[in-house]
C-alpha positions, 0 to 999 in steps of 0.5 A: 252327901250322896245326892243321888242316893238321898233323892232316890230314897225320897222319890215316892214322897216327891211324887206324892207331893206333886200329886197333892199339889196337882189335885188342889190347885189355887189361883194367884193370890189365893194360894192359902191352903197351898201355903198352909200345906207348905208351912206344915211340911217345913215346920215338921222338918224343923225349918222356921218360916215367915209368911210375907203378905201378898208375897209368899213364904220364906223358910230358912235352913241354917247349918249353924256354921258361917258361910254363904246364903243361897236362895232356892225358889219355887212358884206356887200358883195355878191357872184358870184352865179346865184341864183335859183328862188326857194329855197328848196320848194317855190318861193323866195319872192325877187330875185337878179337883177344882173345876176350871183351875189346874196346874197347867204350867208345872208349878206343882212340880216346882213346889214338890222339887223344892220341898224335897230338896229342903227335906234333904238339906235339913236332914243333912245340915251338919254336912254343909256350911252356911244357910239355904233360904227357901222362897215359895212365891205367890202369884207368878202368873198374873195380877199383883205379883208376889215377887215385889213383897218378897224382894222388898222383905229381904231388902227391908230386913237386910237379909243377905243373899249370895246366890240364887237358884230356880227351875221351870218344867220344860214341856219339850225337854225330855224327862231325865234331862236338865238344861243349864245355859249361859246368858238369857234363858227367858225373855223380858216382858212388857204387860199392857192393859188399857181402856180407851174412852171415846163418845158413844153415838149412832152408827148412822152419824159417826161424826157426832161420836168419838170412836175408840175403835177407830182410835185403836185401829190407827194405834195398832197399825202405827205400831206394826212398823216399830220392830223394822224401824227401831230394833237391831235385826240381830235382836229379838222383839215380838208383841201380841194383842191377846184381848180386844173388846168393844161394843155389843150392838152393830149400829151403836159406836161404843164409848169404850174399848179395852185391849191387852197384850204383851211384848217380849225381848231378849235385850232389856233396852229394846223392851223398855224402848218399846214400852216408852214408844208404846205409851207415847204413840198411844197418847198422841193417837188418843189426842188426834182422835179426841179419846182418853186412855186409862192404864189398867196394867203396865208391868215390865219384867227383865230378861231372865239371865244366868250369871256365868260363874254360877253356870260354871259351878252348876255344870261342873257340880251336876256332871260330877254329882248327878251324871250325864243329864244336861242337855241344852235347849233354845232360850224360851220367849216366855217370861218369869218373875224370877228374872227380878230375883236373878237381877238382884242376886247372881244365880241360875235358872234351869229347865227340868225336862217334862216330855215323855212319850211313854206317859203322853207328856209334851203338850205346851204350857198353859194348855188343857193337855199339859202334863209332866213326867213324874220320873223327871222330877228327881233329876230336878231335885238332884241338879238343885242340890248339886248346884246349891251345895257346890255354891255353899262350898266353893263360894266362887268369886263372881265378877260378871254380875252387876245388880239392877236397881231394886226400886226401879224394878219394883216400880216397873213391875207393880 
């Protein structure tokens, strides 16, 4: 298969898909019309599908010949962000038609790239051996994530996967470039959301109240020294509180305080150790102040780490089949639920360039100005096809990969 020729022929279709998804975004666990659209496209190409409740869609392209199975994934949810009509410098080529909701992270690009790759693979399945498993994942961004039901479905139905592939648009990587890197590419993440319960009282008599604000302040300050005392200086661990809410009257001590945030790391042991310390410290602090706490969310997603042998195949295949499009970039402190897929199966997670000064793209993800350069999408499709077809053909011996325990991961991420 001439990958570049096939993708070039589908570029207009690829861009039309991206614009459709961008104009019709849906939030996590509400991607109903998005999934209907995806399934219709797949069925039109003769690709069978299964919709996993609260998980997403699997599509299977079977060549009819024995061989490996490679999983290719795209996330499908949007964000509760009202996008600006302009990016960094220009008017955007298309806008969300849903007030307060937009694809401000690039998932519209992810879906369009995977659908285009699926169309090409299905049309040429007589030219390769094995199977390609398409995974369209609900709720990557927030809430009850879709990855648990999806991986659980593969486990429960004994569907074997030999390798996996995923990609993410990268705001600072030039359009036309793809980053394929060794080791960790995205951080592990601990998500916490807690409600403290105390006892309300008048501000003039704090001795008669149990202040959750005082409790939180002490907990927060005690946490400050953790990194210096507990984390190897060569390792990276950071945390932040994105939300603290308590009270609404200046002379009344509130009875509750709610806080939430995240911690990020590139060594899973560091992230899990921080999580354990966090809960122990909170328990002890609440006991000292006479407060109780309610866990609203406690999720841990591992580091997204690429498998050496898969990166070796990808770099060789992309250079040979696509050309000089690879460019390294720094590992990203953002996190991804694909980390769970890549902890279960060997694979790679790449970055596809979105930055283009000519069209004004390059704003950071999760901002109203975020935009992507549509001319970069075809290179993401080409890279995904080069890697997938090479893995199906070469079936490399993979010695460096050791799968994580799926049940433990699902428990940490539920």
